[in-house]
N, C-alpha and C positions, 0 to 999 in steps of 0.2 A: 504494500499499499503506500503510495505516494507519501501520506503525512506522516507514516512510522519512521522515514529516514532520519539519521541523525548528522548531526555535523560532519562534513567530510570536506576538509579545507584543501587536501591534496589536489583534490579534481578541478578545483577553482583555480590555485593560486599561479600557474604559468600564464594562462588567459588573462586574468586579472593584471598580472604585472604588465602585460604587452599592451592592455588598453590602457592603463592609466598615465602611460607617457603621451597619449594623443589628447590629453583632455587638460592638461595644466591650466592653461589661461583661463579658459572658460569658468572653470571651477571656483578659481581664485575669486575672480569677479562675483560669482553667484554666493559665494560664503559670505563676502562683506554685505552683499544687499540682504541676505537673509538675516545677518547680525543687526544690521540698523532697521530691520522689520519690514523691508519691503514686501508688498502684497504678494499674496500666494497665487498658486496656479488656479485654474478654473476646476469646478468639483468634478469628480470622478465620473464618466458616462454611465448610463443606465445598465444594470445586469440584465444579463439574456434571461429568458424564461428556464426555469428549473436550476440554475447555476446555485452552487453554495455561495453565501457571500461572506465575506470576511471585512469586518469594519475595523479600521486602525484610526486613532488618534494620535498625532505626531506632533513634534515642535514645528513652528515655522519660523523662529526667530534664530535659532542655532542648528549647525549640522547640516544635513541635507537640504537642499533647496526645495521648496515645494513641487517646482516644475519637475526636477529629478525625481521625487518620491511618485507622481503619477506616471512618469515613464518607467519606473522600477515596477510599479503596480501593473501597468500594460503587459510587461515582458513576464511576469509572474503569471497572469492570466493565460498567456499563450502558451505556457507550459504544460497548462491543464486544459489547454485544448476548449476553452469555453465552459469547463464544468466546475471552475472555481471563479468567483468574482472579488476583488480587492477593491473597496472603497476607501479611499483614503480623506481624512479631515485633518486640518492643522490648526494649532491654536498657540497664542502667545504665551510664554512662561508663566507669566504672571495670572492667567487664566486656567491653565491646565491642570492645576492643583484639585481644585474645586470639581472640576470637570471629571478627573479621574476618579475622585472620591465619590462623587454622586454616581457614576456608570459601575462602580464596584458594590454598590448597594442596590441597584435595580434589577428588576427582574421581568423580562429576560433583559439581558445586558445589551446596552446599545453598542458596545465596542468590545472586540475581543482581543486585540492587541493594543497597547497603551505605552507612550513614553512616559519614562518617570525619571525623576532627580534621584542620585542615589541616596539622598537623605530622606526621601520620601518612603524608602522601601520598608525599614521597620516598623512603621505604622501601619502600613498596609498589611506587611506579612503577619503581624501579630493578630491583625484582626481577620486572617483566614481570607483575604482578598485577591491575593495574587496565588498563582501555581509555581511551584518549584520547577528550576529548570534542568536541576540534575540527571532527571531520567532523559534528557534530551541532548546530553554533552556525551560523545564518545572519548575515548582515552585519548586518540589523537588531538581532539580539538581542546581537550583539557590543557594537553602537555603544550600546546601553543599560545596558552594565554596566563600572563604574568598571574601567580596567586591573589597578589593584590588586587587586582581588577575584579574577579569574584568576588572577594572579601568586602569590597566596597558596596556591593548588591547584596549582601547578606544578612539574615538575622537567625539567630540561634544556630550559627554555622553552616545554614542551608541558603544557597544563591537563589533569589526570587526574581532576578531580572538578568540580562545579558547586555553587557557594556555596548554602546555604540559610539559614543563622540567622547574622546578622552580629553576634555577640556582641563588644561592645566595652566597656572598662571607661569609667565616668562618676564624678564625684565627686558623691555624694549628701550633702546638707547640711540641717539642721535650720534653718530660716530663723528659726522663734521663738528657738532658744537664742543665734543670732548677734546678733540684735535686742538680746537682754536684756544681751548682753556690749558693745553699743555698735557693732556693725559692721554697714554698712549692707548687704552682699552678700557675697558668696563670694570668697575669695582669688584673685589675678589672678596671683600667682607662688609658687612653692614656698615661698620666705621669709616671705611675707605668710601663708600656710597655718601655718607652723610659729608665727609671732607670734601668729595667731588661737587657735591652738590652747593656746598658753601662755596666753593671758588666760582661756580657757574653763575652764582646769583649776580655777580657784577654785570652781566651781559644778556641772561638767559633768564627764564622763569624754569627753575630745574624741573619740576616735577608736578605730575597731577594724578589722581587715582579717581576710584567710584568710591565717594564717600557720601553720597546722598544716602536719606535713611531707605536702606533696603539690603535685600540679600548680598549684593556685590560688597556692602559695608563690612558685613559679617564674614565672608570670604577673605577681604582684606585683613581683619582683624586677626583671623585664624593663621594666615600667614605670616602677620608681623608677630604673633607668638611665637611661632615655629622659627622663625628669625632669631629669636632669642633663645631657642631651646624647649619651649613651653608648649602646653595643651590647655584647653579650655575648659575640659571635662577629664574625669579619670575613666576606667574601665567600666563602671557602674552606672554612669551618666550624671553622677554628681559633679557640680561647677566647681572650677578651681581658679576662679578669677583673683582670689587672694595670693596666689603664688609669685613668686618674684618675678619669673620670665613675663608673665602676662600683664603684671604691673609695669615692668618696663616697656613693655610694649604698648600700653595706654599712653606712658609718658611720653614716648618717643614720636607718636603720632601728633601729640599735643606741641611735643617740641618743633616740629616741621611746619606747623602752622605758624606758631610764635615767631620762628625765625623767617618766616616769609619765604619758605622753599617750597611752598604747593601754590598752585593757581589759588586767586582768591575766592573763586567760584567753586570750590572743591566741596562744597557741603552740598551742592546741588547737583553734582556731577555721578553720571552712570556710566557704565562700561563703554557703551558706543561713544558719550560724550569726550571720555578719555582718549579713546582711539581718535577721534577726530583731532582733539588739540595735538596729539603726537604725530599724525601722518601730514598734518598741515604746517609743522616746523614749529609751534608753539610753545613747546616744551622739549626738555632734552632727555626726559624719563618718564615712562609710566610701566606700570605692572599691569597685565591684562591677558585675556584667554588668548588661544590659537589665532582667532580670526584676523588678529593684528598682523599677524605675518604676512597673510595674502593683501592686507590693505594696503602698507607700506611700499609694497611692491609694484602695486597698480596704477599706471600713470592717470588714470581715470578718477582717482581718488588721492593719492599722494602728492605731496610736493617735496618729498624727502627721497625720492629715487636714488639709490645709490649711498645714502646717508642712514638710513635705517637699519639698525641691527638688533640682534637678539642674544641674550645670553642668560646664564643661569642666575637666581635670585639670591644675592649674596647672604648669608647668615653671619650673625655676631661672631667675632673671632672666639667668643668664650664658648659657643655652643658647638664648635669643633666639627661642624658639618660642611660638606662639599656648597650645599645650596640649601635653600629651605622655601618650599612653595605650598601650594593648596590645591586640592583637587575640586572639579566641579563635573564630574563624570554625568553623562546622561545614557540611561540604558533603554531597553524594549521589556516589557512584561505581558503576560498573558492573565487576563482577569479570570478568577477563579469561577465566575458565573459564566464563562462563554459556552456556547451550545457546540464548538466545533474545536474543543482544544489542539488535535493533532493537525489539522491545517492551519489553526493560529499559528502553532510552534513552528511549523514549516515555513510560513510567510515571515515570522520573526527571524528565523535562520537564514532565510534569502537577504533580507537588509543587512545582515552583519556578517554577510559571507566575504571570503576574501576576494571573490570576483567583483563586489561591489563595493568593498573597502579600499580597495588598490586605487579605485578611482579618485577616492576623495583627497588629493593631494596636500590641501591645506588644512586635514585634519591629521592626528595622529591615529594611526590603524591600530584596532586592538590585538591585531594579531603579531606575536614575536617576530615570526616568520618574515612578514611583511616590513615590520620595523628594521629588521637587519639586513634586509636584503640588498643588494648594491645597485639594482635599479631603482629602486624605491629612494635609497639613500641619495642618489644621484638627482633624482627630481626634487627632493626636498632637502638643501644642502645644510639647512638649520636642525635635522633630523636630532643629531647627538646633543644639543643643546636641549630640545624638548625632551629626550629620554632622561637626561641628567635632572630636569626639573620634575619629571615624572617620578623616577626613582626617589627622590627626596621631598614628595608633596604630602601634606598632611590630610587626611580628609576632615571635612566639616563634621561636627560630632553625629554619631550615630546613635539616634534617641527616639524613642516610640513617639515623643511628643516634640519631636523637632521644630514644626513649624510654631509653634508656641513659644518655645525657647528662643528661635529666631527672632521672633518678634521683640521679646525682651531684650536681647542683643542690639537690635537694630535701634531701638528707642534711646536706650542709655549710651550707645557709642556715638549716635549722632549728636545727643547733649553735650558730648565730649568735644564733636567736631565743629560745634557751632559757639564752643565757649560757654553754654549754658551751666555747666559744671566742670570741676575739675575732675582729671584723671582716676583719682583714687576714691572719689566720691561716686562717680560714674560706676566703677566697678564694683563700689560696696553695694550700690542699690541694687544693680544687675543681680548681684550674688543672692543678696536676700529673697529678690523675687525667684530666680532661679531655683534656689531651695526650697522654697515655697512649692512650686511647681513639681519639681521631683518627688516631692513627698506626696503630693496629691495623687500623681501617677504610680506611686508605688505602694499606697497605703492599703 
C-alpha cells in the first residue's frame, strides 16, 4: 500500500541534488517574499469525484513559498493518478497556533497535516492531539537526522513532528563597515563584539534586532542567555531567571540600548524590519534567521551586495563555547483526529523528503547527507557557518504551557527594552509570574 511506505532518503538523494543547482536564484527571492509576508498562491483546484482528500494547513511566512507548496501538492496528486487529492491552505505564524489548536479539537478534523512550531509540540502532544511519527521512520532515515532535531519535536521521549525548516539565528555583518573601522573580520567573543560595536558607533549605527513585544524578543533573549552560558528554565520547566548568566543577559541588552549601540526604534522592530535595516546598509550587525542570507545576496532587495556576510554568533569568553545561538525549528505533524493517517504521513514524508529539501537552498536541509554533500555546500557557501550555529543552538523552552510562559516573558522583557523597568526588576517580576504559572500547570 502506498500509504504504508516509510521514509526512504536514498531513493530521492541523487535526483534532488541535481535539481537543486538549477533553482538557486528563484528560491532565494521566494524565501524573502515569504518571510516578508507576501501574498500566497491561489487556492488548490477542486478535488475530482471519489478522490481521498488530504488537507494541509502550512506556514505562509517562512519556509516554502505558497506557490511551491501548491506545485508540490500537484506533484503528489499525480503520483496517485487522481485517487488522492491534497488541499493546501497557508496561514501566518501569529494565526496558526489557534487554528491548529481548534483543528485538533474538532470532529471531523478540518486538517490532516499541520505545520507546528517546535514549542507547541509539548502542549499538543500532552493532550493527545498529535500522532507520533516513530512508526513512520525507518532506520536509514533516523540515521540521517541529527538526534537533536527529533528531540526538538519530542514530548516524553517520543517525536510528534517531523522537522521541516531548520531556522537558526546567525550573526549577519557588513564587512565593508568592519574594514572601514579597522576590523579584519567578525567578532569571536561577545566581548569583542561589544568592542567592535563601540568603535563602529562613531560612523554607523552598529546593531539592530527584533525587540518588539513578540516571540522574536523571547528568541533573542534565549540566545543572549546562551551567549553567557545560561538557560531560562531547568529540565523540569521551572524558571531560572535569577541565575547569573540570565541576569547578565538582561543587563547586556539594557547596556546596548543605554550606550546607543542599537537603532532607536529597536523596541518596535520585528525580524523582517531588522532584516530590511541590514540589507539596506543602515546597520553593521543583526542576528536573524536563515532568510536574511538570501535577502542580502538578492539585488532586488539588497544594497549591500558583496558586503553582507554571515558568522557564528559569539559567546562570552567565560562561557567557553565556539558559538551560541537559538533554534526556531518548524515542523509538520499529523493530527490525531485525521481520518486518513497513512496518506497524511505519506504527504508529510514527501514534503520533507531529500528530493524536495535539496531544492530549498536558502534553508538548512534536515538531512545530514544533504548538509554535508559537496554539491549542496557548493550551492550554499555559508553552510559551515549555519551548521556551527545549529550545533550551538539552544532550543526555546520545551514547556506544555509555553504559549502562556512566552507571553509573560514578552511583556517583562519589553518593559526592559523600553526602559519601563530595570533589568533586575523585570526578571524578578517575570520569575514570580512564571513560578506561579508552573505551579498551576503542575498542581
